[in-house]
N, C-alpha and C positions, 0 to 999 in steps of 0.2 A: 801228103807231108812233105812239106817244103825242105831245100838244101839247107835252110837256115836250122827248121827244128830237128830236121835227123844230126846234124853239125853237134847240136846242143845236147840233144840223146844219147850221141856218142861220146860226148864228152865227160858226162855225168853218171855213163855206165860205166867209164873207167875209173872215175874218182869214188864210185860205190864199190871197185874190186880193192882200193885201198883204204877207205874210211866209212865207217856207217854214222860219221858225224852231222848232225843236223844243227848249224850255225845260225844264230838268230841274227847275227851282227855281221857286216864283212868292212874291213877294212884296205885302203890302197896305199900304201908308202911309195910318195914320189923322191925324185934325186938327194939321195944323200942323208937319206930319212927310214935306212932300214935297223934303228938303232931299238926302236920298240919291240922288235922280236925279243931282246932279251928278256922281256918283261911278260911273254906269252909262256905259259905252261906248252910247250909244244909235244902234241901228239903223234902227228904225223906231216913229214913234209915232201911235196912231191915237185920235180924240175918240170918249167913250163915247157920244154920239149919233149916229157911223155905223157903227155895230156893230147887228145886227138885235137887237132883242128886250133889248139891254143898257139898265139904267134910267139916269140920267143924274143928277150930283150935284147936291144943291141946296142943300148947305153950304158958307159962307164956308170957305176954304183947301184944300177939296175940287177940284183942278184938274180933274178928270174925264177921264185921260189912261190909256192902256192902252200902257207903254212896253215893246219888245223891246229887247235889248240883250245886252252882258256886263257882269259883277260879278268882281272876282277870279276871271278867266279863265273863271267858266262863264255858262252860257247861263241868261240870266235873262228873265221877263215881270215887270211891276210895276204895280200897279194905282196910279196915283197919286191916290188920292181914294178913297173908298168909299161903300158906301150904306146907310142905317139904318131902322128897322122906323118911327120917329116920322117920318120923311119921306111915311109913306102907302103905302110900297111893302109887298109882301106879302114873309115869309119867302122863299118860293123865287125871285122877285124879286130880295132882298139878296142871297142866295147863289149867283145864276146865274152870276156870272161865274168862282166857285169851280169849277161843274161847269165850263163853257167852259178853266179852265186844265187841268185834269185831261186833258179830250180833247186838248189841245196836247203832251200829254206831263208834264204839270209832276207831281212825286211828294213834291215836300217843299214844305210853305208855310211861310212868317214872316210872322207878323202884327204889327201894333204899332200903338198906339192910344193917346190922352191917356186919362188918369183919376185919379180922385178917390181922394185917399191917407187909407183910414179907420185902418190901422194908426198906432198914434199913436207908433210908433218911423221913420215914413216920412215926408220933410220935400218938399217940392214942388222940383221941379226933379231929384229919385232916378228911377231906372228900377228897377223890378220885374218879373223875371224869373217869368212866369207859371205856376205849378206844377199849378193845376187851377183850377174854375171852378164855379159856382154860376149856373144859369138861372133867373131871375123874370121872364124878357121875357113870360112869357102866352102864349106859343107855342112851335112848334119847325120848323123845315123841312122835316124827315121826315113831316109829318104828311099823310095822305093817301095815293094808292097808292105801292107802292114799287116803284121800278126794280130789279130783280135785277140786271142788267147792270151797274149802277153799286156795289150794295153791298148787304147784306142787311138785313131786315125790321127787325130788333132789333139795332144796332150795338155792340157792346160801349166801354164808356167808363170802364174801369180806367183809361186810359192816354192821355188827350186830348192831352196836351203832351210829347212825343218826350225819353224819359230821353237818349236818345242827344244830341239836338239843345240840351238844357238842359245837360247837361256839356259840350259843346262851349261854349256860351255863357258857361259860369261860370269855363271854362279861358281864355278870351280876355278876360274881365273882369279875372280875375287879372294874367295876362300885360300887360294895358293900365294896368293899376292904374286901376280904373274900379270903383266902387262899384255893386254889384249888389244889390237887394233881392230876396226870394223871398216869392212868397204866391199866396192865392188874389183872382180877377178876377170880380167878381159885374155879370151885365149886368142892367139895367133897361129899361125902356121910353124913359124920356124923354118929350118933350125939357126939361122942367124937371130943376133940380139936386131934390137932395133934401133932407127936412125934418130936421131935428135929431133927430126921433124915429125917423126912418126909417134915419139915419147910425149911431145907436145899434142899432139891429134889425140892421141888414148885419153891426156888427161882431159882434153877441151870436150868429148863425150862422155866423160863421168867414170873412167878409170880409176881404181885406186893401184891397183897391182896389175902386171902382165903377164902371162907365161903360156906354155903349148901344151897344156894338158887340160885335165878336170872336168872340163865342160861338155865334152860328148858322154863322159863315164856318168854327169849328172843328168843329163838328158835320158839317156838308157833309164836310170833309175827311176828316176819320176814318171817314165812311160810307164814303167810296171809298178805304179805307186809306191815307192821306195821311201822311205826318210831318209833325207840324207842332210850331212853336215860336211863344210870344209873347211879347212884349216891353211892358209900359207905363212911358210917362212920367207920371208922378205931376207934376199940375199944379197942383192947390189940395190944402190941409190940408183932412178933412173931420173935426174934433175937434167934437162936439156942444156941450162946455163953452166953447169960444174960437171957435165958427165965424163967419168974417166973409162978408161977400156978395162973391163973382167973378162975371165975366161972359166972356162967349167970347173978348175983347181979351186978357184977362189968362192967359185959357188958353193962347190961340195963343202969345203973348210967351215963356212960359216953358218950353212945349213948343218953341220956336225957340232958347231956350240952351242946353236942354236934349239938343238933337238930332245936335250933333255926337258926342258918346256913346253915343247908338243909332246910328249912324250906321257909328260904328267896329266895333261890336259886329256889325251887322248882315254887314258887309263881310269882316271878319275869320271868320264864322262858314260865310258863302258859299264860302269861300277853301276850308273845311276839311272842307265837307260833301259 
């Protein structure tokens, strides 16, 4: 047994002392996006710090709790707060919770994040359904020995974000009269925000929004043949010729204002998937 397998089994064994839940759906809540928890009929809450081998969230607004319960009459597990490469964790540590989710029974993963809008048609406070991504993190969670029991050495990434789930999200947005943009998400290491020239470069290579998360979780989930949906809240407008300074407080505030729309889409997608 590899160290990774042993760590995963120890984490799952601990969680099984707290809950017998077998959730089919996992949810990752990003910066300022923990409000969806209010919609969950919570059964069990576990601090990350209590779970063997789990990293601990160090970013403001990431509460660091694993929540088991039901949403839309479906059994789910939600991460209230995630981990980032810039916090000093390895890619395998960042994505460890997704591996654990899979071991608990999760086959569908819904990911949210706060992102900067690069597409000039976007405005802060809008939602973007992720159709594809670009990995500029300079690392990959699959580097190193491959665990063939989890997935193939060379996983296919032609559909990293499920067409079926995207279709559900688009239909929900239409039904609920919520404007839902579509676009390509690019992940960068951070933690600094980007320069004007970097924004120009990112737009040139096809990115519509930029952030510091999501891609590692997606790669690991696809490796394990999970279906993934991702939605970004555009928290700031990253237009080089009219760029204005921003900070975490403003990003969290914008995310909070837009969160009810995201919560509606997430909840309705869970009900229908």
